[in-house]
Structure formats: structure tokens, C-alpha cells
N, C-alpha and C positions, 0 to 999 in steps of 0.2 A: 549439458548449459554453455550458452557462446561464452569465448573469450573477451576479455575487458577490451582488447584494440581490438575487437570488431563491433562492439558493439555503438553505434550512433547515437546521437543525445542532440536535442533540442532543447534550449531552455530560454525559459519565456522569468524574465526581473524587470521592472522598471529602474530601481536603482543600481547605477553605474557600478558601486563598489561592489555591494553585495553579490551583483551579477559578474563582477572580474572574481571576487571571490570560489563564487560553485563554478566555474568556468578552472578557475586554476586548480580547485581541487579533484575536479573531472578529469582532465587533461594529467595530472598529477601521477592519476589513481591508473592513468593507459586507456580508458575511455574519447571515445570521437567527437567533439564536439562540433556538430554538422551545421549551427548558426546558433543564436541569439537574436530574441525577440522582447521589445519595450510595451510593449502595450497587448490586448489580446485579441484583438483582428488580427497583427502582425503574426503571434502563435499561430493563429491557424492556418494562417497562410502559407508562412516558413512552414507549417508541416506539409501543408498538404505540397508544397514543391519540395521538397527534402526526405520527404517522407522515412522518418527515423524508427530506432528499435523504440526508445522511450523520448518520452516529451515532459520536462520537468517547469513545472510553472508557481509559484507564488500565487495563491489566494487572492489577494488583492493587488488589481492589476489595473491602468488606465484603461477606459477612459475615465470607469466613474470611483476606481480604488474602492471598489467594494469588496465584491466576491466577481469581480470579470473574470480570474482566472480560474478558477473554477466552472462557473458557466463555459470555459472555451476547454476548460478539460475534458467536458462534458461532453462537448460540440465535437470533439476530437474522438473519442472513445466511441460515440456514435459512427460519424461518418468512417474511422478506422479502425475495425475490433482488432487488428492486428499490431498495433503501437502499444506500449506500453504508456501508463504515465503515472506520474509523480507528483502528487500536490504536498507543496510547502507551505505550513503555515505560520504568523508571529503568535500568536493567540491557542490555546488549547480548546478548544470549543468543536467537541464530539460528533455535534449533528454535521457538521463539515464531512466530518467522513462518513457517517450514514448517508448523505447526501450522492459522496463518490460510490459507494457500494451501491446502491439501494438494488440494483439490477441485478449486479454479479459483480465479482471479486479479482477476477483473472487480469492479471499485469495492470493493475492497480494500486496506488498506495499515498498515504499520508503521512506525514511528519512535520515535525515541529520545525521551522528554521533552524534553532539550534541545532538539531543535529548535523548541519552541514560541515560542521566543525570536529566533529567526531566521524573520523574518516574509516574505521570498520566497519560501523554502523551503515551511514550513508551512502557509501560502494554497494555495499549490500544490500541492501532497497532497492538501488539500482539496476542491481545484478538480477535478482527475484526478478523487481515489473520487469524487466526487459526479456522474462524467461517465462512469463506468463503466470510469474507466481503472484503473490501479496503481498503488502509488506504495509502495519499499519502502525505507529507511535506506539511503543510501550504506556507512555503514560495517557497517551489517548485510552487504551483498553484498560489502565487502571482503573480510569474516570468514571468507563461503562460498569467497570464490577462493581464500585461503590453505588450503585444506583439500578440493583433489580428490581422486577416488578413482579409482584405474587405472582399473575396470571401466567407469567412466560413458561414456555417448555423448558427451558434453561432449568426450572428447578426443582427438574425430573434429578441431575446429576449430583451424584459425590462430588464432597469439596476438591479429592482428587483433580477429577473429572474437569471439573470447571476452569481448576490451572490449568489443565492440558490444553482444553477448548482456547482460553484465554491466550497462549500460545501462540494457537493455530492461528487463530484474528490476527496477531503480531505477522503471520508467515514463517513463523520459523516450521522446518522438516523434524518431523520425527526424529532424528539426532539431534534436531539442535535443541528439542522439547527436553528428551533426555539429557544432556547437557546440561541445560539449565536446573532442572529437579532432582539431578544426580541419581538418576535413578538406569534401571538398562531400555534397551529401545524397545525390546518384548514387552516390558512392562507398558511399555508409552503406547504400544501397539494394542492391546488388551485394553486400556482405555480409551483409544480412539475407538474401536469399533461399537463398545457400552455405547459412546456419545452419538452414533451412528446409530444404533442400536433404538436408544431413547428420546430421539428428536424425529424418528420414523423416518430416515431417509434412507430409503430403497438400495436394496446390493446396484451396483454401475461403477465406473471407473470409480478408483478411490480420490482422485483430482478432483472432480466433479461434488462427490460428497463433504470433501474438503471445505470447497469454495460454500454448498449449502449451506453446512452448520455455521460458519461464521456470520452467512449473512442471518441463520436463525438468531443467533449469537448477537447480531450486531442492531436486528431489530426487536431485540426484547429490551434491550436495552431505554 
């Protein structure tokens, strides 16, 4: 995993005070802020010029202040797949998270904007996305859990496996899940293996199967 001081970040945020706060948090945590943008078009152009490790953007950006930031994030990921993208949202809208990771979850994250004030959660999400992982806001995952579909393959999972998969969707490692659930890493590994089998994910790299499991989880909600 890259050290914080070597992770370069471009920030997209149109509100100057909020933008300054995000930059302050990032720089205080040791990240390099390579540039800031005040609208979606400028964000894409700046990303092309700077080629950062991570782009952090608000969903609502000019020119329309609707979902221009999300559209910019998708365009950036499509043009430069190696660049991590972390989207911030003022509101809890699970469909934005699904739209963001509709094809893949590597190097993508979705957090509520309030998380910026939680240094550990925010900086951990930036690190994970920079290193090709995923980071979904725990509150978004909780909202999804409350809306299961009867025909979803997720219904094959036990309650504990469901918990493990929900934490995988947040982007936690096996150790992180073990810490959260207060169980052993070996127990988590057994649950993860069972999840792969029940979701019909054929043997391949574990990282790839974790992403596929998360996508199955998201599309089932």
C-alpha cells in the first residue's frame, strides 16, 4: 500500500469553504493535493493534466449542480481506469453508489460528505481507493440491507455471511471484518469462501471475486 505522502489527490468541490476543509484534512493527513476544481468540466481537464492517484468529487457540481460530479467521476474512471475515484454525497442515495460501481468496484468509493469530518474513516477510504480497493459508506450499505429482494442470490446466505458481505461492500479486509464482528480472521475466511460458492463465483483471484461478490450484493438491492 502506498504511503500517504506519495498519494496525489485532485479535489472537485464548488463550495470554497467545503473545498478548503477537504484540502486541509487531506494535507493534514499527509496526502498531496495536486489541484482543485470548481466544476465538473474543469475536474475532468485537471485530472487529465495531473494524472493523480485519486479524484475526490462531490456529486452535485456545476454547471447544473445535479449529478454532474458523478458523471465526471464515471467519465474519469472510463478514460483512466488506474485512477481511483471517491465520490462524496450530501444525501444518502443508494442508487448513486450502484451507478458508480455498476461495472466494477475496484478503485471506487462512495461516502457521505459528513465522513470528511471523521478523519479515520475518510483517510482510510482515500487510501483504499488509491490502492485499487473499494469504499462504500456504512450507512449506504445499511440502507441497502434493509431492502432485500426475494429473488436475489443473496438470500442463500446465512445471517453471518450476509454481515460479512455487507462489510466487504464497505471495502473492509478480512482482518477489518474480523475486528468489526469480533471473530477470528480464519472464521471470516471460511465465511468468504462460502459466500463465493453460494454466489456461484468460480475460482480466480480473491480480489476479483470480492469485487464480483460486492457487485452481486449491490445489484440485488
